[in-house]
C-alpha positions as a LaTeX table, in Angstrom:
\begin{tabular}{lrrr}
\hline
Residue & $x$ (\AA) & $y$ (\AA) & $z$ (\AA) \\
\hline
Met1 & $-7.60$ & 64.39 & $-100.17$ \\
Asn2 & $-6.29$ & 64.50 & $-103.77$ \\
Ile3 & $-9.43$ & 65.17 & $-105.91$ \\
Arg4 & $-9.17$ & 64.56 & $-109.65$ \\
Tyr5 & $-10.79$ & 67.27 & $-111.79$ \\
Ser6 & $-11.92$ & 66.90 & $-115.37$ \\
Ile7 & $-10.15$ & 68.68 & $-118.24$ \\
Ala8 & $-13.10$ & 71.08 & $-118.57$ \\
Glu9 & $-13.01$ & 71.94 & $-114.88$ \\
Lys10 & $-9.29$ & 72.61 & $-115.02$ \\
Ile11 & $-9.70$ & 74.91 & $-118.06$ \\
Asp12 & $-12.37$ & 76.91 & $-116.23$ \\
Met13 & $-10.06$ & 77.16 & $-113.22$ \\
Ile14 & $-7.31$ & 78.60 & $-115.42$ \\
Tyr15 & $-9.65$ & 81.25 & $-116.90$ \\
Ile16 & $-11.01$ & 82.25 & $-113.52$ \\
Tyr17 & $-7.49$ & 82.38 & $-112.03$ \\
Gly18 & $-6.62$ & 84.92 & $-114.77$ \\
Glu19 & $-9.78$ & 86.92 & $-114.06$ \\
Ala20 & $-8.84$ & 87.00 & $-110.36$ \\
His21 & $-5.45$ & 88.53 & $-111.29$ \\
Lys22 & $-3.64$ & 85.32 & $-110.17$ \\
Asn23 & $-5.05$ & 85.47 & $-106.66$ \\
Ala24 & $-5.98$ & 81.88 & $-105.70$ \\
Arg25 & $-8.21$ & 82.87 & $-102.81$ \\
Val26 & $-10.25$ & 85.30 & $-104.96$ \\
Ala27 & $-10.35$ & 82.66 & $-107.69$ \\
Cys28 & $-11.86$ & 80.14 & $-105.27$ \\
Asn29 & $-14.69$ & 82.57 & $-104.35$ \\
Leu30 & $-15.37$ & 83.47 & $-107.98$ \\
Tyr31 & $-15.42$ & 79.78 & $-109.02$ \\
Ala32 & $-17.96$ & 79.02 & $-106.24$ \\
Glu33 & $-20.25$ & 81.81 & $-107.42$ \\
Arg34 & $-20.07$ & 80.81 & $-111.06$ \\
Tyr35 & $-20.30$ & 77.04 & $-110.63$ \\
Pro36 & $-22.20$ & 76.40 & $-107.36$ \\
Glu37 & $-23.25$ & 72.89 & $-108.48$ \\
Arg38 & $-19.66$ & 71.68 & $-108.92$ \\
Arg39 & $-17.06$ & 70.44 & $-106.45$ \\
Gln40 & $-15.33$ & 73.45 & $-105.00$ \\
Pro41 & $-11.53$ & 73.42 & $-105.40$ \\
Ser42 & $-9.29$ & 74.73 & $-102.66$ \\
Thr43 & $-6.58$ & 77.36 & $-103.12$ \\
Arg44 & $-4.01$ & 74.57 & $-103.22$ \\
Ser45 & $-5.93$ & 72.84 & $-106.04$ \\
Phe46 & $-5.89$ & 76.10 & $-108.05$ \\
Gln47 & $-2.16$ & 76.46 & $-107.50$ \\
Arg48 & $-1.53$ & 72.88 & $-108.59$ \\
Val49 & $-3.52$ & 73.24 & $-111.82$ \\
Val50 & $-1.82$ & 76.55 & $-112.64$ \\
Lys51 & 1.61 & 75.10 & $-111.98$ \\
Leu52 & 0.89 & 72.12 & $-114.24$ \\
Phe53 & $-0.31$ & 74.42 & $-117.01$ \\
Ser54 & 2.67 & 76.78 & $-116.77$ \\
Glu55 & 5.19 & 73.87 & $-116.82$ \\
Thr56 & 3.62 & 71.76 & $-119.56$ \\
Gly57 & 1.27 & 74.04 & $-121.46$ \\
Ser58 & $-1.51$ & 71.55 & $-120.76$ \\
Val59 & $-3.89$ & 70.74 & $-117.94$ \\
Ala60 & $-3.69$ & 66.98 & $-118.63$ \\
Met61 & $-1.74$ & 64.99 & $-116.07$ \\
Lys62 & 1.64 & 63.66 & $-117.15$ \\
Lys63 & 1.71 & 59.98 & $-117.85$ \\
Arg64 & 3.93 & 58.20 & $-115.42$ \\
His65 & 6.53 & 56.07 & $-117.15$ \\
Arg66 & 7.29 & 52.95 & $-115.20$ \\
Met67 & 10.95 & 52.19 & $-114.91$ \\
Arg68 & 11.75 & 49.10 & $-116.86$ \\
Thr69 & 13.01 & 46.30 & $-114.74$ \\
Ile70 & 16.09 & 44.33 & $-115.65$ \\
Thr71 & 15.44 & 40.61 & $-115.92$ \\
Gly72 & 17.78 & 39.56 & $-118.69$ \\
Glu73 & 20.09 & 36.57 & $-118.63$ \\
Asn74 & 23.05 & 38.53 & $-117.30$ \\
Ser75 & 20.96 & 39.93 & $-114.47$ \\
Glu76 & 19.70 & 36.47 & $-113.54$ \\
Ile77 & 23.25 & 35.12 & $-113.45$ \\
Ala78 & 24.37 & 38.06 & $-111.27$ \\
Val79 & 21.52 & 37.57 & $-108.77$ \\
Leu80 & 21.92 & 33.81 & $-108.54$ \\
Ala81 & 25.71 & 34.07 & $-108.19$ \\
Thr82 & 25.30 & 36.55 & $-105.35$ \\
Val83 & 22.92 & 34.28 & $-103.49$ \\
Ala84 & 25.16 & 31.25 & $-104.06$ \\
Asp85 & 28.09 & 33.17 & $-102.63$ \\
Asn86 & 26.14 & 34.49 & $-99.65$ \\
Pro87 & 22.77 & 32.77 & $-98.93$ \\
Gln88 & 22.06 & 35.29 & $-96.13$ \\
Val89 & 22.28 & 38.36 & $-98.38$ \\
Ser90 & 19.17 & 40.58 & $-98.45$ \\
Ser91 & 17.30 & 41.57 & $-101.61$ \\
Arg92 & 18.00 & 45.23 & $-100.78$ \\
Gln93 & 21.72 & 44.56 & $-100.58$ \\
Ile94 & 21.62 & 42.84 & $-103.99$ \\
Glu95 & 19.79 & 45.89 & $-105.35$ \\
Arg96 & 22.45 & 48.26 & $-103.95$ \\
Asp97 & 25.38 & 46.18 & $-105.22$ \\
Ser98 & 24.06 & 45.23 & $-108.65$ \\
Gly99 & 21.77 & 48.10 & $-109.65$ \\
Ile100 & 19.00 & 45.60 & $-110.39$ \\
Ser101 & 15.68 & 46.70 & $-108.86$ \\
Arg102 & 14.55 & 44.84 & $-105.76$ \\
Arg103 & 11.36 & 43.77 & $-107.56$ \\
Ser104 & 13.43 & 42.22 & $-110.33$ \\
Val105 & 15.67 & 40.49 & $-107.76$ \\
Leu106 & 12.64 & 38.95 & $-106.04$ \\
Arg107 & 11.13 & 37.93 & $-109.37$ \\
Ile108 & 14.34 & 36.14 & $-110.40$ \\
Leu109 & 14.66 & 34.33 & $-107.09$ \\
Lys110 & 11.03 & 33.25 & $-107.22$ \\
Arg111 & 11.35 & 32.00 & $-110.77$ \\
His112 & 14.28 & 29.83 & $-109.71$ \\
Lys113 & 12.29 & 28.42 & $-106.70$ \\
Phe114 & 14.23 & 30.24 & $-103.97$ \\
His115 & 12.33 & 30.79 & $-100.73$ \\
Pro116 & 13.29 & 33.15 & $-97.88$ \\
Tyr117 & 13.48 & 30.63 & $-95.05$ \\
His118 & 13.77 & 31.93 & $-91.48$ \\
Ile119 & 16.36 & 31.06 & $-88.86$ \\
Cys120 & 15.42 & 28.61 & $-86.09$ \\
Leu121 & 16.61 & 29.24 & $-82.51$ \\
His122 & 17.48 & 26.29 & $-80.26$ \\
Gln123 & 19.11 & 25.59 & $-76.95$ \\
Glu124 & 22.82 & 24.99 & $-77.27$ \\
Leu125 & 23.89 & 21.36 & $-77.11$ \\
His126 & 27.25 & 20.29 & $-75.76$ \\
Gly127 & 29.20 & 17.54 & $-74.04$ \\
Asp128 & 27.30 & 14.24 & $-73.80$ \\
Asp129 & 24.06 & 15.77 & $-75.06$ \\
Phe130 & 24.37 & 14.30 & $-78.53$ \\
Glu131 & 25.03 & 10.76 & $-77.35$ \\
Asn132 & 22.24 & 10.96 & $-74.73$ \\
Arg133 & 19.75 & 12.19 & $-77.29$ \\
Val134 & 20.54 & 9.39 & $-79.70$ \\
Glu135 & 20.34 & 6.81 & $-76.92$ \\
Phe136 & 16.94 & 8.05 & $-75.80$ \\
Cys137 & 15.57 & 8.12 & $-79.37$ \\
Gln138 & 16.73 & 4.56 & $-80.01$ \\
Trp139 & 15.01 & 3.42 & $-76.79$ \\
Ala140 & 11.83 & 5.33 & $-77.77$ \\
Leu141 & 11.71 & 3.73 & $-81.22$ \\
Leu142 & 11.86 & 0.29 & $-79.63$ \\
Gln143 & 8.97 & 1.26 & $-77.34$ \\
Ile144 & 6.96 & 2.39 & $-80.36$ \\
Gln145 & 7.54 & $-0.98$ & $-82.02$ \\
Asp146 & 6.33 & $-2.73$ & $-78.87$ \\
Asn147 & 3.30 & $-0.38$ & $-78.60$ \\
Asn148 & 4.45 & 0.81 & $-75.19$ \\
Phe149 & 5.59 & 4.31 & $-76.09$ \\
Phe150 & 2.23 & 6.04 & $-76.19$ \\
Asn151 & 1.38 & 4.92 & $-72.68$ \\
Ile152 & 3.77 & 7.68 & $-71.52$ \\
Leu153 & 2.45 & 10.76 & $-69.72$ \\
Phe154 & 4.62 & 13.60 & $-71.10$ \\
Ser155 & 4.61 & 16.52 & $-68.63$ \\
Asp156 & 6.06 & 19.96 & $-68.16$ \\
Glu157 & 5.53 & 23.29 & $-66.38$ \\
Ser158 & 5.36 & 26.70 & $-67.92$ \\
Met159 & 5.04 & 30.25 & $-66.59$ \\
Phe160 & 2.53 & 32.66 & $-68.15$ \\
Thr161 & 3.05 & 36.37 & $-67.43$ \\
Asn162 & 0.76 & 39.34 & $-67.93$ \\
His163 & 3.32 & 40.82 & $-70.34$ \\
Gly164 & 3.73 & 37.66 & $-72.44$ \\
Gln165 & 4.56 & 38.10 & $-76.08$ \\
Val166 & 1.72 & 37.67 & $-78.54$ \\
Asn167 & 2.31 & 36.20 & $-81.98$ \\
Arg168 & 1.51 & 39.36 & $-83.96$ \\
His169 & 2.02 & 37.56 & $-87.25$ \\
Asn170 & $-1.29$ & 35.73 & $-86.66$ \\
Met171 & $-3.27$ & 38.87 & $-85.69$ \\
His172 & $-5.05$ & 40.91 & $-88.40$ \\
Tyr173 & $-7.46$ & 43.82 & $-88.47$ \\
Trp174 & $-9.09$ & 44.17 & $-91.87$ \\
Ala175 & $-10.48$ & 47.65 & $-92.51$ \\
Leu176 & $-10.89$ & 50.20 & $-95.31$ \\
Glu177 & $-8.90$ & 52.76 & $-93.36$ \\
His178 & $-5.91$ & 52.37 & $-91.00$ \\
Pro179 & $-7.53$ & 51.54 & $-87.61$ \\
Arg180 & $-4.46$ & 52.66 & $-85.60$ \\
Trp181 & $-4.80$ & 49.38 & $-83.71$ \\
Leu182 & $-2.74$ & 49.18 & $-80.55$ \\
Arg183 & $-2.40$ & 47.17 & $-77.37$ \\
Glu184 & $-1.31$ & 48.48 & $-74.02$ \\
Val185 & 1.21 & 46.24 & $-72.23$ \\
Glu186 & 1.65 & 46.49 & $-68.45$ \\
Arg187 & 5.34 & 46.28 & $-67.62$ \\
Gln188 & 5.48 & 47.82 & $-64.18$ \\
Arg189 & 2.89 & 45.71 & $-62.33$ \\
Gln190 & 3.88 & 42.20 & $-63.21$ \\
Trp191 & 2.29 & 38.94 & $-62.16$ \\
Asn192 & 2.47 & 35.37 & $-63.43$ \\
Val193 & 0.67 & 32.06 & $-63.43$ \\
Asn194 & 2.64 & 28.83 & $-63.10$ \\
Val195 & 0.98 & 25.80 & $-64.63$ \\
Trp196 & 1.66 & 22.04 & $-65.03$ \\
Cys197 & 0.15 & 20.15 & $-67.93$ \\
Gly198 & 0.55 & 16.73 & $-69.47$ \\
Ile199 & $-0.25$ & 14.83 & $-72.67$ \\
His200 & $-1.16$ & 11.15 & $-72.55$ \\
Arg201 & $-2.14$ & 9.49 & $-75.78$ \\
Asn202 & $-5.02$ & 11.55 & $-77.25$ \\
Arg203 & $-5.94$ & 13.47 & $-74.06$ \\
Ile204 & $-4.71$ & 16.50 & $-72.17$ \\
Ile205 & $-4.06$ & 15.92 & $-68.43$ \\
Gly206 & $-4.60$ & 19.09 & $-66.44$ \\
Pro207 & $-3.98$ & 21.93 & $-66.32$ \\
Tyr208 & $-2.92$ & 22.16 & $-62.68$ \\
Phe209 & $-1.94$ & 25.58 & $-61.32$ \\
Ile210 & 1.05 & 25.88 & $-59.00$ \\
Glu211 & 1.06 & 28.64 & $-56.39$ \\
Gly212 & 4.39 & 30.48 & $-56.50$ \\
Ala213 & 7.65 & 29.01 & $-57.70$ \\
Leu214 & 7.93 & 25.23 & $-58.02$ \\
Asn215 & 10.29 & 23.48 & $-55.60$ \\
Gly216 & 10.96 & 19.89 & $-54.45$ \\
Pro217 & 8.33 & 19.73 & $-51.63$ \\
Lys218 & 5.64 & 21.30 & $-53.87$ \\
Tyr219 & 6.43 & 18.88 & $-56.66$ \\
Arg220 & 6.38 & 15.93 & $-54.30$ \\
Asn221 & 2.96 & 17.00 & $-53.03$ \\
Phe222 & 1.73 & 17.34 & $-56.59$ \\
Leu223 & 2.89 & 13.83 & $-57.54$ \\
Asn224 & 1.49 & 12.34 & $-54.34$ \\
Gln225 & $-1.82$ & 14.19 & $-53.92$ \\
Glu226 & $-2.84$ & 16.02 & $-57.13$ \\
Leu227 & $-1.66$ & 13.82 & $-60.01$ \\
Pro228 & $-3.75$ & 10.76 & $-59.02$ \\
Gln229 & $-6.88$ & 12.92 & $-59.13$ \\
Leu230 & $-5.94$ & 14.32 & $-62.55$ \\
Leu231 & $-5.59$ & 10.76 & $-63.86$ \\
Glu232 & $-9.00$ & 9.55 & $-62.67$ \\
Asp233 & $-10.44$ & 9.62 & $-66.20$ \\
Val234 & $-7.61$ & 7.42 & $-67.55$ \\
Pro235 & $-8.66$ & 3.73 & $-67.69$ \\
Ile236 & $-7.22$ & 1.74 & $-64.80$ \\
Ala237 & $-5.49$ & $-0.73$ & $-67.16$ \\
Glu238 & $-3.53$ & 2.16 & $-68.73$ \\
Arg239 & $-2.67$ & 3.71 & $-65.38$ \\
Leu240 & $-1.21$ & 0.44 & $-64.04$ \\
Asn241 & 1.35 & 0.36 & $-66.88$ \\
Met242 & 1.73 & 4.09 & $-67.50$ \\
Trp243 & 5.14 & 5.76 & $-67.77$ \\
Tyr244 & 5.77 & 9.26 & $-66.45$ \\
Gln245 & 8.09 & 11.71 & $-68.20$ \\
His246 & 9.52 & 15.03 & $-67.00$ \\
Asp247 & 12.73 & 16.96 & $-67.66$ \\
Gly248 & 15.68 & 17.50 & $-65.36$ \\
Cys249 & 14.89 & 20.77 & $-63.58$ \\
Pro250 & 15.99 & 20.96 & $-59.90$ \\
Ser251 & 12.48 & 20.37 & $-58.44$ \\
His252 & 12.10 & 17.23 & $-60.57$ \\
Tyr253 & 15.46 & 15.94 & $-59.38$ \\
Ala254 & 14.64 & 16.43 & $-55.68$ \\
Ala255 & 15.02 & 13.21 & $-53.68$ \\
Ala256 & 11.48 & 13.54 & $-52.29$ \\
Ala257 & 10.03 & 13.72 & $-55.80$ \\
Arg258 & 12.08 & 10.78 & $-57.08$ \\
Glu259 & 10.89 & 8.73 & $-54.08$ \\
Ile260 & 7.26 & 9.16 & $-55.12$ \\
Leu261 & 8.05 & 8.29 & $-58.73$ \\
Asp262 & 9.91 & 5.16 & $-57.68$ \\
Arg263 & 6.89 & 4.16 & $-55.60$ \\
Asp264 & 4.11 & 4.95 & $-58.08$ \\
Tyr265 & 5.99 & 4.27 & $-61.36$ \\
Pro266 & 8.55 & 1.63 & $-60.45$ \\
Gly267 & 11.00 & 1.34 & $-63.38$ \\
Arg268 & 8.55 & 3.36 & $-65.48$ \\
Trp269 & 9.56 & 6.98 & $-65.33$ \\
Ile270 & 11.76 & 9.08 & $-67.56$ \\
Gly271 & 13.82 & 11.91 & $-66.07$ \\
Arg272 & 17.17 & 12.95 & $-64.75$ \\
Arg273 & 18.82 & 9.83 & $-63.29$ \\
Gly274 & 15.56 & 7.93 & $-63.71$ \\
Pro275 & 15.13 & 4.35 & $-64.96$ \\
Val276 & 15.29 & 5.95 & $-68.41$ \\
Asn277 & 17.44 & 9.10 & $-68.50$ \\
Trp278 & 15.91 & 12.18 & $-70.05$ \\
Pro279 & 18.46 & 13.91 & $-72.35$ \\
Ala280 & 19.09 & 17.47 & $-71.20$ \\
Arg281 & 18.22 & 20.43 & $-73.42$ \\
Ser282 & 15.78 & 18.41 & $-75.58$ \\
Pro283 & 12.43 & 20.26 & $-75.79$ \\
Asp284 & 12.22 & 19.06 & $-79.41$ \\
Leu285 & 11.56 & 15.53 & $-78.14$ \\
Thr286 & 8.65 & 16.16 & $-75.79$ \\
Ser287 & 5.15 & 17.15 & $-76.90$ \\
Pro288 & 4.42 & 19.77 & $-74.19$ \\
Asp289 & 7.40 & 21.73 & $-75.48$ \\
Phe290 & 7.25 & 21.27 & $-79.26$ \\
Phe291 & 3.45 & 21.57 & $-79.42$ \\
Leu292 & 1.40 & 22.31 & $-76.29$ \\
Trp293 & 2.84 & 25.49 & $-74.81$ \\
Gly294 & 3.07 & 27.27 & $-78.15$ \\
Phe295 & $-0.56$ & 26.38 & $-78.93$ \\
Ile296 & $-1.83$ & 27.52 & $-75.52$ \\
Lys297 & 0.14 & 30.82 & $-75.52$ \\
Asp298 & $-1.17$ & 31.74 & $-78.99$ \\
Lys299 & $-4.68$ & 31.32 & $-77.62$ \\
Val300 & $-4.11$ & 32.97 & $-74.24$ \\
Tyr301 & $-2.34$ & 36.10 & $-75.55$ \\
Gln302 & $-4.79$ & 36.95 & $-78.30$ \\
Glu303 & $-6.16$ & 39.52 & $-75.83$ \\
Val304 & $-4.42$ & 41.12 & $-72.87$ \\
Pro305 & $-5.01$ & 39.03 & $-69.71$ \\
Thr306 & $-6.67$ & 41.19 & $-67.06$ \\
Thr307 & $-6.12$ & 39.19 & $-63.85$ \\
Pro308 & $-4.47$ & 35.94 & $-62.76$ \\
Glu309 & $-7.94$ & 34.39 & $-62.57$ \\
Asn310 & $-8.68$ & 35.50 & $-66.12$ \\
Met311 & $-5.37$ & 34.02 & $-67.23$ \\
Arg312 & $-6.13$ & 30.68 & $-65.55$ \\
Gln313 & $-9.52$ & 30.47 & $-67.25$ \\
Arg314 & $-7.98$ & 31.19 & $-70.63$ \\
Ile315 & $-5.46$ & 28.40 & $-70.11$ \\
Ile316 & $-8.27$ & 26.01 & $-69.14$ \\
Asn317 & $-10.26$ & 27.04 & $-72.22$ \\
Ala318 & $-7.24$ & 26.64 & $-74.51$ \\
Cys319 & $-6.55$ & 23.13 & $-73.22$ \\
Ala320 & $-10.21$ & 22.18 & $-73.67$ \\
Ser321 & $-10.10$ & 23.38 & $-77.29$ \\
Ile322 & $-7.48$ & 20.83 & $-78.36$ \\
Asp323 & $-9.26$ & 17.98 & $-80.15$ \\
Glu324 & $-8.28$ & 14.32 & $-80.31$ \\
Asp325 & $-7.33$ & 14.48 & $-84.01$ \\
Thr326 & $-4.69$ & 17.13 & $-83.25$ \\
Leu327 & $-3.22$ & 15.04 & $-80.45$ \\
Ile328 & $-3.13$ & 11.97 & $-82.71$ \\
Lys329 & $-1.12$ & 13.99 & $-85.25$ \\
Val330 & 1.23 & 14.97 & $-82.41$ \\
Gln331 & 1.68 & 11.27 & $-81.59$ \\
His332 & 2.49 & 10.43 & $-85.19$ \\
Ser333 & 5.16 & 13.17 & $-85.27$ \\
Phe334 & 7.22 & 11.47 & $-82.55$ \\
Glu335 & 8.63 & 8.67 & $-84.72$ \\
Lys336 & 9.70 & 11.13 & $-87.40$ \\
Arg337 & 11.43 & 13.26 & $-84.80$ \\
Phe338 & 13.26 & 10.33 & $-83.22$ \\
Arg339 & 14.48 & 9.01 & $-86.55$ \\
Lys340 & 15.66 & 12.43 & $-87.65$ \\
Cys341 & 17.50 & 12.99 & $-84.38$ \\
Ile342 & 19.34 & 9.69 & $-84.83$ \\
Glu343 & 20.05 & 10.51 & $-88.46$ \\
Val344 & 21.87 & 13.73 & $-87.46$ \\
Asn345 & 23.70 & 12.08 & $-84.56$ \\
Gly346 & 21.80 & 13.92 & $-81.85$ \\
His347 & 22.18 & 17.42 & $-83.27$ \\
His348 & 19.32 & 19.83 & $-83.81$ \\
Phe349 & 16.89 & 18.57 & $-86.41$ \\
Glu350 & 13.63 & 20.61 & $-86.28$ \\
His351 & 14.80 & 22.83 & $-89.12$ \\
Leu352 & 15.14 & 19.65 & $-91.22$ \\
Leu353 & 11.58 & 18.43 & $-90.69$ \\
Glu354 & 9.27 & 18.75 & $-93.69$ \\
\hline
\end{tabular}
């Protein structure tokens, strides 16, 4: 610990150091005998004070002169020109190339309302994806106008593993000293939990846990046996006209699964080759993907899951914690997403949402 000593204490240390014939260890003992009520300096403290005195002729600490930062007009022009030429340049690179301190660079950029936006990662779109996305969004907007859209059950499956990635940006440990906070992650003994979940209007449907990997027969059994039970709390009038949405994964496209959907949702399901075709590679258009799974995983992975049973309970608790107001906001976001997707001709749009 770097203890600050008063000027008087340092002067006494210099005198005693001389009396001890410049032996720091002897000086420490002599100082302790003479001034038992004071803080006792170490040999290193004696050496520091003596070095300061021999170099400056004073025991007062040197005043630190802060380097002046360059924020003149020429510097501002140089920084802004660099960013205009290469928007991906780092502040450290600007510092190296221009000689302007990084702090000044950041101050200039902030003053001119620049913000360090982060890159967004999306699935690659190709082929007919753009046209299919626009076609679906146009259909969806018509359904919104006719008040039919929100009687759609949006569904999806997700796998939760015991080594899932936590969002460390949202985790904090406030303390006066560094807590050396860590988390052990089990990589060798891996297990997972596969779960189906749906969103219908302002309610969560599920979760339903799938044993093992999902395939056509399992999905058919789910649609035929389990889904009707999950929908028991939905008013019968809504169920009679409800649409069902899923994506185009192989188990969803199985003939046995499509047979059940044609029976229970005749002309009212959205999926691969369904009455309404679901556009491939479009998680930005379905609420389980753009909202639900991210919300649940942030909750589930706040602490390390201990067992599959523990993981399942956390998923159940996370689903139960979603309130109606949040789901209503999710509903309202659909129209904005559809319009933006059409505006950009089916290309990625989430990075353009305000």
